[in-house]
C-alpha positions as CSV (number, residue, x, y, z in Angstrom):
1,M,-0.1,-0.2,0.1
2,N,1.4,3.3,-0.9
3,D,-1.1,6.0,0.3
4,F,1.6,8.0,1.8
5,D,3.8,8.4,-1.5
6,G,5.4,11.7,-1.6
7,L,4.1,12.9,2.1
8,R,6.3,14.3,4.6
9,A,5.4,13.2,8.2
10,I,6.9,13.8,11.8
11,V,6.0,11.6,14.8
12,T,6.5,12.8,18.4
13,G,7.7,10.2,20.9
14,G,8.6,8.2,17.9
15,A,11.6,6.5,19.0
16,S,9.7,3.7,21.0
17,G,6.2,2.0,21.7
18,I,3.2,3.4,19.7
19,G,5.0,6.0,18.0
20,L,7.9,3.9,16.6
21,A,5.4,1.7,15.4
22,A,3.5,4.6,13.5
23,A,6.6,5.9,12.0
24,S,7.5,2.6,10.7
25,L,4.2,2.0,9.2
26,L,4.0,5.5,7.7
27,A,7.4,4.8,6.1
28,S,6.5,1.7,4.8
29,R,3.5,3.0,3.0
30,G,5.5,5.5,1.4
31,A,6.0,8.6,3.7
32,T,9.3,10.1,4.6
33,V,9.4,10.3,8.2
34,A,11.1,12.4,11.0
35,T,10.8,11.3,14.3
36,L,10.9,13.7,17.6
37,D,12.0,12.3,20.8
38,L,14.4,12.8,23.8
39,N,16.4,9.9,22.9
40,P,15.9,9.6,18.8
41,D,17.5,6.5,18.3
42,V,15.5,4.9,15.2
43,P,16.4,2.7,12.4
44,A,16.8,3.7,8.8
45,P,14.8,5.2,6.8
46,L,13.4,7.0,9.8
47,I,15.1,10.5,10.6
48,G,15.7,10.8,14.4
49,L,15.7,14.2,15.8
50,T,16.0,15.4,19.4
51,A,13.2,17.5,20.8
52,D,11.8,17.9,24.2
53,V,7.8,18.7,24.2
54,S,7.9,20.5,27.2
55,D,10.5,23.1,25.8
56,D,9.1,25.6,23.1
57,D,12.4,26.4,21.8
58,S,13.4,22.7,21.6
59,V,10.1,22.0,19.7
60,R,10.5,24.9,17.2
61,R,14.1,23.9,16.4
62,A,13.1,20.1,15.8
63,V,9.9,20.9,13.9
64,D,12.0,23.4,11.6
65,E,15.0,21.1,11.2
66,A,12.3,18.3,10.0
67,A,10.7,20.5,7.7
68,T,14.0,21.5,6.1
69,R,15.0,18.1,6.0
70,L,11.9,16.3,4.6
71,G,10.8,19.3,2.2
72,G,7.9,20.2,4.3
73,I,5.3,18.7,6.5
74,D,2.0,17.0,5.6
75,V,1.4,15.0,8.7
76,L,1.9,15.3,12.4
77,V,1.6,12.8,14.8
78,N,1.5,14.0,18.3
79,N,2.2,10.9,20.3
80,A,4.6,11.9,23.2
81,G,3.4,11.6,26.4
82,I,3.9,10.5,29.8
83,G,2.1,8.2,32.6
84,A,0.8,8.9,36.0
85,Q,-0.6,6.8,38.8
86,G,-2.9,7.1,41.6
87,D,-6.1,8.8,42.8
88,V,-6.6,12.7,42.8
89,T,-4.6,12.9,46.2
90,A,-1.7,10.9,45.2
91,N,0.4,13.7,43.1
92,D,1.3,16.8,44.3
93,D,1.0,20.3,42.0
94,A,4.3,20.2,40.5
95,E,3.5,16.7,39.2
96,W,0.2,17.8,37.9
97,H,1.7,20.4,36.4
98,R,4.6,18.4,34.6
99,V,2.1,15.6,33.1
100,L,-0.2,18.3,31.8
101,D,2.5,20.4,30.4
102,I,4.1,17.4,28.4
103,N,0.7,15.2,27.7
104,V,-1.5,18.5,26.6
105,V,0.5,21.7,26.2
106,G,3.2,19.6,24.4
107,M,0.9,18.7,21.7
108,A,-0.3,22.4,21.4
109,R,3.5,23.6,21.3
110,V,4.4,21.1,18.2
111,S,0.9,21.7,16.7
112,R,1.3,25.4,16.8
113,A,5.2,25.0,15.4
114,A,3.8,22.6,12.5
115,L,0.8,24.4,11.5
116,P,2.6,27.0,9.4
117,Y,4.1,23.9,7.4
118,L,0.8,21.7,7.4
119,L,-1.0,25.0,6.0
120,R,0.9,24.9,2.6
121,S,-0.1,21.0,2.2
122,S,-2.8,19.7,0.1
123,A,-2.9,16.6,2.4
124,A,-2.4,18.1,6.0
125,A,-3.4,15.7,8.9
126,I,-2.8,15.8,12.3
127,V,-3.3,12.7,14.8
128,N,-3.3,12.9,18.6
129,T,-2.5,10.0,20.7
130,C,-5.4,10.4,23.2
131,S,-6.5,7.1,25.6
132,I,-9.4,5.1,26.9
133,A,-8.8,6.9,30.1
134,A,-10.6,10.2,28.2
135,T,-13.9,8.5,28.3
136,A,-14.0,5.7,30.8
137,G,-13.5,6.0,34.4
138,L,-10.3,3.8,35.3
139,P,-9.2,3.3,39.0
140,N,-5.8,4.9,40.2
141,R,-5.5,7.1,36.8
142,A,-6.7,10.5,37.9
143,L,-3.8,12.7,36.5
144,Y,-3.2,10.7,33.5
145,S,-7.2,10.6,32.7
146,A,-7.4,14.4,33.4
147,S,-4.6,14.9,31.0
148,K,-6.2,12.5,28.1
149,G,-9.4,14.0,28.8
150,A,-7.9,17.4,27.7
151,V,-6.2,15.8,24.6
152,L,-9.7,14.8,23.5
153,S,-11.1,18.1,24.1
154,L,-8.0,19.8,22.4
155,T,-8.7,17.7,19.2
156,L,-12.0,18.5,18.7
157,A,-11.4,22.3,18.9
158,M,-8.5,22.0,16.6
159,A,-10.6,20.1,14.2
160,A,-13.2,22.9,14.2
161,D,-10.5,25.6,14.1
162,H,-8.7,24.1,11.2
163,V,-11.3,22.3,9.1
164,R,-11.6,25.2,6.7
165,E,-7.8,25.8,6.4
166,G,-7.7,22.3,4.7
167,V,-6.2,20.6,7.9
168,R,-7.8,17.5,9.4
169,V,-7.5,16.8,13.0
170,N,-8.4,13.5,14.7
171,C,-7.4,11.1,17.8
172,V,-6.7,7.4,18.7
173,T,-8.1,6.6,21.8
174,P,-6.2,2.8,22.7
175,G,-7.1,0.8,25.7
176,T,-4.3,-0.6,27.5
177,A,-1.5,-1.2,24.9
178,D,1.5,-3.3,25.3
179,T,3.9,-0.7,25.3
180,P,7.3,-0.2,27.3
181,W,5.6,2.2,29.8
182,V,2.8,-0.5,30.6
183,S,5.7,-3.2,30.9
184,R,7.6,-1.0,33.4
185,L,4.3,-0.7,35.6
186,L,3.9,-4.6,35.6
187,D,7.8,-4.9,36.2
188,A,7.4,-2.6,39.3
189,A,4.1,-4.5,40.6
190,D,4.0,-7.1,43.6
191,D,2.5,-9.8,41.3
192,P,3.3,-8.8,37.6
193,A,1.6,-11.9,36.0
194,Y,-1.6,-11.5,38.3
195,E,-1.5,-7.4,37.2
196,R,-1.1,-8.5,33.5
197,E,-4.3,-10.7,33.7
198,Q,-6.4,-8.1,35.0
199,L,-5.3,-5.7,32.6
200,E,-6.1,-8.3,30.0
201,A,-9.6,-9.2,31.3
202,R,-10.9,-5.8,31.4
203,Q,-10.6,-5.6,27.5
204,P,-13.3,-7.8,26.2
205,M,-10.6,-8.9,23.6
206,G,-8.9,-10.6,26.5
207,R,-5.6,-8.8,25.8
208,L,-3.7,-5.9,25.5
209,V,-3.6,-3.8,22.6
210,S,-0.5,-4.0,20.5
211,A,1.4,-0.8,19.3
212,D,0.9,-1.9,15.7
213,E,-2.7,-2.1,16.2
214,V,-2.9,1.6,17.4
215,A,-0.2,2.3,14.6
216,G,-2.8,0.8,11.9
217,A,-5.5,3.4,13.3
218,I,-3.2,6.2,13.2
219,A,-2.2,5.5,9.5
220,Y,-6.1,5.5,8.6
221,L,-6.7,8.9,10.2
222,A,-3.5,10.1,8.6
223,S,-3.9,8.8,5.1
224,P,-5.5,10.8,2.2
225,L,-7.7,8.1,1.7
226,S,-9.6,9.4,5.0
227,G,-9.8,12.9,3.6
228,S,-13.4,13.5,4.9
229,T,-12.7,12.3,8.4
230,T,-12.0,15.1,10.7
231,G,-13.2,15.6,14.4
232,T,-13.0,12.1,15.1
233,A,-11.7,9.7,17.9
234,L,-11.1,6.2,17.1
235,A,-11.2,3.6,19.7
236,V,-8.6,0.9,19.7
237,D,-9.2,-0.7,22.6
238,G,-10.4,-4.3,22.4
239,G,-14.2,-3.4,23.0
240,M,-13.5,-1.9,26.2
241,Q,-15.5,1.4,25.7
242,G,-18.7,0.3,24.2
243,L,-18.9,-3.6,24.9
244,R,-20.9,-4.7,28.0
245,L,-20.5,-8.4,28.3
246,R,-21.9,-10.9,30.4
247,P,-19.7,-12.5,33.0
248,V,-18.3,-16.1,31.9
249,R,-19.9,-18.8,34.1
250,Q,-17.3,-20.6,36.1
């Protein structure tokens, strides 16, 4: 499939997990791709650039360099983000500000730096990585859920602001994905095997979402073949949001 032939894409948080899977998929379908990451060690043909989404100067330098090396920007995947655990009492003000700054304001920084380039494209698309946590109440995820709820609202607002300028804006809302961050959480648990079983059991498909599956949804939303899709949140959650299955009789 070559629906991205001739298109130029940047992916934040693109050196691992969902970001790397998305960048690799876009490249395999014809895009030239720059990944922006704190540690941008990526395989060819991806171009790795250092960027800290919490720092505006760093973001602008990296986006401008990406645009120069790619010859423009057609697709932006806002994927960089961090996690947080605990109920509303678990994190102090500094941590609330840090997570919201990276997960929400970080997307705004990259988007505003990339928009001048996107506005010159005839196939401009932004895809934000959101989460099931934006629309479902998950235990011990108060801060993380708040940040992803903001990402969902930001996606809709950006879609409305830029639709008449020819820039489509959508997001993906993964369920619990098998990513390095989730692996680190499991490794830190008292009983990692039990915790994994619990995460798998809450998704109707009975397993974690793969990074490649989320990447497939990102590519769908970013593709020119989806040219009439904007302001949409695409769930990749194993049925977690919409399905209510009866318990299995033991």
